[in-house]
N, C-alpha and C positions, 0 to 999 in steps of 0.2 A: 221637034222627032225625039227628042230627049224627055218630055213631059210624057209624049204618048209611050215610050218604053217604059217608063218607070211606073205607068197605071197601067199597063200590060202584063207587068212582071208582078203585082200583089197578088194574083189568084196562081201562079205559078210558083212564088216562094211557098204559099200552101201548098200544092200539090208535093212538092220539094222535100215538106215535114215529112211526109207520111211515105216518105221511098225508100226503103232499105238499099243503103251504103253501097251493098255488096250486088245487087243484082239489077241488071240493066232493063228487067222486064217492066212495065208500065202495068202498078197495080191497082184492083179497081177502084179505089179512093183517089190516086192522078187522074185517072178516064175522067173522073166524075167533074174534079174541079177545074180539068181542061177545057171540059164539056161547055161548064160555067163559066169560064174565062172566052171562050168563042163565043159564046151567046150572049156579052154582054154588050149593050146598044153602044155602036162605034167607042168601045174602049174609053169613055169619057167618065169623069168622078161628076157625081151629080150633088146639088146640095137642095135634100129634100126637107120638107115639112114633117117633122117627126111624127103628127096626129095622123098624116096620111099613109100610114102604115100600118098593117094590121099582122096580126101574129096566126091568121087561118087554122089550118089543123096543124100546124109544126110541132112536133114533139118534145118535149121540153128534157133536159139533158143534166138539171141542174136543179139539187133539192131545196136551195135555198137562191134569195139573193144578199148575201151578205157581202160586202166591200160593196156594192153602188154607189154609198156615198166618197168611200176614197177614188172612186172610178169616175165620180161626177166631178170633184175637186180637182182631179187631176187634167179631165178636159178643158175645163172651164180655165186651168190654169196654162196650160201647155198647147191645147187644142186639141181635136180629132186625130189621131195618125193615122189609123186604120181605115178605113170604109167598112161599113157594112154589104153586106150583099142581099140585094131584093128583087123582087119580079115583080113583072105588071099584073095587075089582079083581073083575071078575063071577063069579069063580069061586071068592073066598074074602071073604067079607061081613067080616070083620074086618081085611082088606091093603086095602091103596090103590098105587095104581101112580102113577109121577113124569111129570107134563105137563113141567113144566117148573120150573129150581130146584136144578140138579143141583151147582153147586159150593158154594151153600148147603147143601144135604142132607149132602154130602160132610164140610163144614168143621164141623158139628153132630156129625155122626156122630165126627169126630176131638176132640171134647173132651171136657175131663171134670168140666168144670165148668156144658155147657149139654146137659138132657137131653130137652127137647122142643122140637119145630122148630113155628112158626105157619105154619099151611098153609090156603089155600082148596080147600075141594071141590066138584067138580064131577062130573055124571052125563054123561060124554061117550063115545061111542063112539073105537075104532082111528082112524078116517080124521080127526075131528073134532082130537081132540086131538095129532095130528100135525099139522095145519096151526096149531093153538094153539103148538105149539113153534116151528115155522117163523117163526111172526110174532114171536113175543117173541125168539128169535134173530135176527132182523133189526131189532128195534128196539133192540140192541145195538150198540155202536159200536167194540167191543174184538176184535172176531173179526175176523185176518189174511185175506187174500186166500187164501192157499191151503187155511184151514181153509173159507171159503166153498164154494170149489172141491171139498173133499172132501167137504162136505154135502151139495153140488149131486150127486155123485156118488153118494152113499150113497141119495137121494133116487129118484133114478133107476134105480140097481141093484134098489133095494127093490119096484119097480112100482107106488111111487106117481103117474107118469104120465110122460108124455113130456118132451123137453127143453122144447117150448114150454109145457105144463101147469108144470115146474117153472118156468120162468121168470115165468109170470104170479103164481103163489104168492111167491115171492120176491121180486117186483116188481121185474125188471129184463130187460134184453132177451134176447130167445132168443139171440141171437148172440154176445152175453157167456157167457152159460151153454156154447156151443159153444166159443167160443174157453178156458174156464177148463177144460173137461173135455179139449180136444185137448191142454193145456199139464201137467194131470194124467199125461197117458197119457207125454206125452214124456219127462218127467222118472220117472216110477214111482211107484206109488202107497206102497211099501214103503222108499223111498227118501227119499218126502215126510215120512211118518212117522217114520224116523229123525232127518232135521234138525230137525222140529218146528215152530211156527208160524209162525216169522222176523217178529217184529215190526217193520213198516216196510219189510219186501222185498215189491216191489208186484208186478205182471203183466209188467211190461218185463223184469226181472230172472230172475224165474220162467223168461218165455220164452227169455231169452239163455241158461239155464243148460241147459234141455231140449236147445235148438238142438244145443247146446256137445257134451252126452253123443252126442247121436243123429251128428254129425259125426265126431268121435273113435273112436265107438265104443266109449266107457269100461266097464265093466264094472260096472252098477247094486248090485251084493250088494256088492263092493269100497266104494266112493263108499259105500252106507248102514253098512257096518262102520268108516268113517272117522269117517264123522258121529257115530254113534254114539263113538267112543272122545274126539273132541274138543268134546263135552257132555260127557261125565263128566268130562274136565281140567276145564272151566270149572265146572261145579258144583263139581267140590274145590278151584279156586280160589276161586269164591267165600266157600265155608265156612270157609276158613283168612284170608279176608279182604284176599286178594290181587286184587281184580278192580277193573278200570281201567273207565273212563267206555266205553269200546268195545268191554268183554266182558258186559255189565249181563245181556246175553240169549244165555244159551250156545246157541240154536239159530241165532242171527243169527252166529256163531262156526262154528257148523257147516255152516252154508250157504256160508260163504266159504271156510273150507276144504275144501270139496267142488268149489269152482268154481277154487280157485287149483290144485287136485290134477289136473284134465282136460286134458287134452294140449293145448296151440294147434296149429292148424295147420300154423304154420310152424316148428315146435320137431322138430330132429332126431331120429330115431327113438332114439339112444343116449343121448339126455338121459333122465334118469332119471321115470318116470311108471309110473301105472298099466298093470297089463295091458290088452289090448287083446282082442276076442273078436268072430266075427260081428253083427253088428248086427242085431236079432230086428227083421222090420215092426213099425210103428209103427200103433194101429189107431186113426183118426179117428172119432170119433161123430160122424153126422148129427141133423139136426134131429127126423128122424122115428123114432129111435133104433135106425135098422142103422148098420153101421160100415164102412169104407174102408180098406187096408190102403194104406199107402207104405213101399218097401222100398226102401235103394241097396245099392248094389256096386258094383266096378271098373266095370262097365259102364256103370254111370247109375242113373236114379231109375223106379221101377216104382210105377203106381197101380193096385190091384186094384180093383174094385167088384163085387156081385155082381149075379145076373141082373134084369132089373127094365126101368119105364119108365126109370129116371134114366140106366143104363147105356146104355141107348139114344141116349138125347138126348145124353148127354156124348160119344158117340162122333162123332154131327154132327156136334155143337158143337164139337170139339175144338180143331180149327185157331182159331177166333176168339177161345176163351178163353187158350189158351196165349198167343197173340200178346198180347191184354188182359194176362197176367200178366207178359210179357217185358219189356212196355211199364212196368210198373210196378216191376219190379225195376231196369230202364235209369234211369225217375226217381228213385228213390232212390238209387242210386248217386251218379247227379247231384248 
């Protein structure tokens, strides 16, 4: 009975990690994890062949697999303390689909000493599995700001729901999701992936980087190439034992290299810098899933909205809104 209670509490502990201490209401993440617990086959921990587990259409929530070697060594030395969660593949009775525990699965697949993986097996539909993955994701504290932004975008693009629905299941505000998607669009998803997770780089610095790229017209593809080269150099230095305290995270070094390469507004054109090209319109995600386009040229700034009630309202209220924004700009300058 004691062992059974311990096994049943594994998912309960994850569910509790997402619950605000001051609230007695169960958040959506808790419901998803408790539903996963209730679906687990007899609440038993199974020993499975890692090669029987497929990733399926699971949304990736990490930009790289750094640290897998350390995790593998730890599992080889101390054993796998926390099971992963899988569900039965509805198309193949002898195979499973991963719900969460990607890093543990990859680490054990790399091991020559550990040949079985401990897993909870659940009977779940696609939507329930995705919600359980999201909830477990939010229970972890080591995802960076930009990884969470990419994860939110993947959820919206996959058809999981609107920004408001994604915000609800991630237990954050709708405005924070909108801001994260806007910053992601400003920097560019390909450039973000080239830079990497950048541990410790938060929203203000990512937002400043995006604005600098837009203002300068820097080529995002060139910046991505620069980020790739910087990460390779940092990884090579680390392999040779040459890293210092500021070089521990290659993605942070890549972020700072990209930031330094963007021409400053007051720099003379003759100063060495990356090539520039006309700035493409920046798409701004709106809360209902639609997008606005913002572009800048020598003539000024242009905002384009599709047809609809919001565009009609903007036309009527443009004077008031612009004056409010102008006042905010003056207050920030002051």
